[in-house]
Legacy VTK file of the C-alpha trace (Angstrom):
# vtk DataFile Version 3.0
C-alpha trace
ASCII
DATASET POLYDATA
POINTS 205 float
64.514 198.988 113.591
62.307 195.890 113.489
59.781 195.197 110.730
57.090 192.555 111.242
55.563 191.025 108.105
52.287 189.127 108.029
49.430 188.526 105.601
49.344 187.617 101.911
49.934 189.425 98.636
49.906 188.021 95.108
51.215 191.213 93.502
53.457 192.977 95.993
56.815 193.075 97.732
58.704 194.381 100.749
61.529 196.804 100.007
63.796 198.306 102.637
66.552 200.904 102.366
68.700 202.345 105.122
72.135 202.560 106.706
71.565 200.850 110.071
71.271 197.249 111.225
67.693 196.006 111.172
65.482 192.967 111.796
62.728 191.583 109.574
60.331 189.247 111.391
58.300 186.792 109.315
54.947 185.855 110.868
53.629 183.374 108.310
53.747 185.929 105.492
53.209 184.967 101.840
54.657 187.357 99.265
54.473 186.863 95.492
55.923 189.533 93.215
55.428 188.785 89.493
57.821 191.553 88.430
60.622 191.653 90.991
61.984 190.306 94.293
59.551 189.331 97.023
61.890 190.891 99.606
64.444 193.454 98.458
66.756 194.837 101.161
68.989 197.614 99.822
70.923 198.017 103.045
74.608 197.107 103.361
74.447 196.446 107.103
73.607 193.274 109.047
69.991 192.239 108.488
68.466 189.629 110.769
65.606 187.664 109.246
63.650 186.007 112.024
61.343 183.130 111.079
58.957 183.200 113.997
58.253 179.973 115.862
55.428 177.747 114.532
54.961 179.891 111.400
55.569 179.134 107.723
56.371 181.939 105.297
56.666 181.758 101.497
58.484 184.094 99.103
58.101 183.907 95.312
59.398 186.155 92.560
58.359 186.296 88.913
59.958 186.009 85.497
59.848 189.588 84.221
63.097 191.414 83.350
61.899 194.822 84.486
64.573 195.346 87.182
68.297 195.295 86.308
69.398 194.710 89.906
67.036 191.798 90.456
69.137 188.845 91.636
66.890 186.801 93.916
63.415 186.230 95.296
64.952 187.264 98.617
67.877 189.604 98.063
69.965 191.714 100.394
72.774 194.144 99.647
74.574 193.331 102.915
74.677 190.489 105.452
71.792 188.139 106.264
71.417 186.300 109.569
68.583 183.755 109.445
67.242 182.909 112.896
64.112 181.668 114.655
62.292 178.352 114.846
59.882 178.834 111.957
59.967 177.787 108.306
60.748 179.809 105.195
59.934 178.570 101.680
61.545 180.302 98.682
60.822 180.034 94.944
63.318 181.769 92.656
61.775 182.047 89.206
64.101 184.675 87.726
67.664 184.049 88.949
68.711 182.957 92.462
66.318 182.054 95.264
68.346 183.750 98.035
71.062 186.268 97.225
73.242 188.255 99.656
75.915 190.735 98.622
77.933 189.744 101.686
77.745 186.827 104.135
74.860 184.524 105.096
74.504 182.923 108.529
71.808 180.439 109.540
70.699 179.191 112.951
67.722 177.121 114.175
65.212 177.819 111.396
64.129 175.629 108.485
64.604 176.960 104.953
63.209 175.192 101.892
64.365 176.342 98.468
62.007 174.728 95.969
63.194 176.401 92.770
65.908 178.654 91.352
66.824 179.347 87.751
70.484 179.804 88.769
71.837 179.153 92.298
69.554 178.267 95.184
71.724 180.350 97.536
74.343 182.820 96.333
76.508 184.999 98.572
79.905 186.655 98.986
82.275 186.685 101.986
81.100 183.412 103.571
78.258 181.011 104.341
77.971 179.761 107.940
75.313 177.364 109.232
75.273 176.566 112.962
71.983 174.672 113.279
68.595 174.173 111.671
67.659 172.513 108.392
68.238 173.636 104.821
66.515 171.742 101.998
67.444 172.651 98.431
65.928 171.359 95.188
64.760 172.528 91.767
67.788 174.734 90.999
69.552 175.098 87.677
73.174 175.819 88.606
74.747 175.482 92.095
73.003 174.598 95.337
75.116 177.020 97.393
77.688 179.321 95.813
80.071 181.376 97.948
82.239 183.892 96.117
85.327 185.740 97.257
84.448 189.366 97.933
86.441 191.152 95.263
86.188 194.527 97.031
88.256 193.136 99.908
89.830 189.809 98.947
91.937 189.849 102.127
88.876 189.934 104.398
88.631 187.094 106.915
86.626 184.032 105.818
85.978 185.389 102.346
84.760 182.707 99.952
84.393 180.114 102.729
81.628 177.570 103.343
81.384 176.445 106.982
78.882 173.931 108.375
79.259 173.552 112.149
75.842 172.031 112.848
72.413 171.317 111.413
71.478 169.472 108.249
71.657 170.434 104.587
69.835 168.277 102.029
70.546 169.021 98.362
68.735 167.323 95.478
70.810 167.751 92.317
68.048 166.696 89.906
68.233 168.956 86.854
71.218 170.957 88.123
74.249 171.701 85.953
76.598 172.958 88.677
77.773 171.749 92.072
75.990 171.086 95.347
78.325 173.514 97.139
80.749 175.768 95.246
83.062 177.782 97.494
85.902 179.858 96.087
87.583 179.751 99.515
87.652 176.764 101.875
84.984 174.210 102.785
84.624 172.974 106.371
82.031 170.467 107.633
82.005 169.482 111.319
81.356 165.906 112.442
78.136 167.010 114.161
76.728 168.431 110.903
75.211 166.679 107.901
75.487 167.480 104.198
73.382 165.065 102.156
73.503 165.210 98.354
71.205 163.096 96.175
70.679 162.534 92.435
74.097 163.817 91.437
73.714 162.525 87.851
77.469 162.583 87.444
77.760 166.235 88.470
80.761 167.124 90.634
79.998 168.294 94.139
81.789 168.960 97.437
LINES 1 206
205 0 1 2 3 4 5 6 7 8 9 10 11 12 13 14 15 16 17 18 19 20 21 22 23 24 25 26 27 28 29 30 31 32 33 34 35 36 37 38 39 40 41 42 43 44 45 46 47 48 49 50 51 52 53 54 55 56 57 58 59 60 61 62 63 64 65 66 67 68 69 70 71 72 73 74 75 76 77 78 79 80 81 82 83 84 85 86 87 88 89 90 91 92 93 94 95 96 97 98 99 100 101 102 103 104 105 106 107 108 109 110 111 112 113 114 115 116 117 118 119 120 121 122 123 124 125 126 127 128 129 130 131 132 133 134 135 136 137 138 139 140 141 142 143 144 145 146 147 148 149 150 151 152 153 154 155 156 157 158 159 160 161 162 163 164 165 166 167 168 169 170 171 172 173 174 175 176 177 178 179 180 181 182 183 184 185 186 187 188 189 190 191 192 193 194 195 196 197 198 199 200 201 202 203 204
């Protein structure tokens, strides 16, 4: 199933449930939800989020505590694969900006996280970036946190951060945690770039 999102809302969200793999295409959509996630995917399967070429989409959540399971402006119960050649901007005003219950993969697109009360990106299993650009700033805790999946601690790659290509820029201004916090291993290829600025004495990768 493929969902295409376009248009603007200042008091709405996109919620998806299901048991099959799916794709969400972003066509320059702007979603602001004052009382919950902008995109809430309650599906434990692989979800591809396609940032369509030459478009810029923006997701913003609010500060209300109305939803117990609210963990990010963009949250997904399962796996997220970010693809495409467009741009995605995320503002996390409640907890994390982007939260996945399992792994996150990123290829080609540009993602800008401009704010997060906790982590800019938070996931389990692993984080893998092959190409594209990830710019992170305005977060309170860690830039990227990768946790070991406690349901299956023996699973391959669990807790690992892997950067094989692309560029990650992390501005630590105001942060209390680390630029990248991986409970497993951290691997950065020579062809990739991880740039960390304004560390203010905070430990990072």
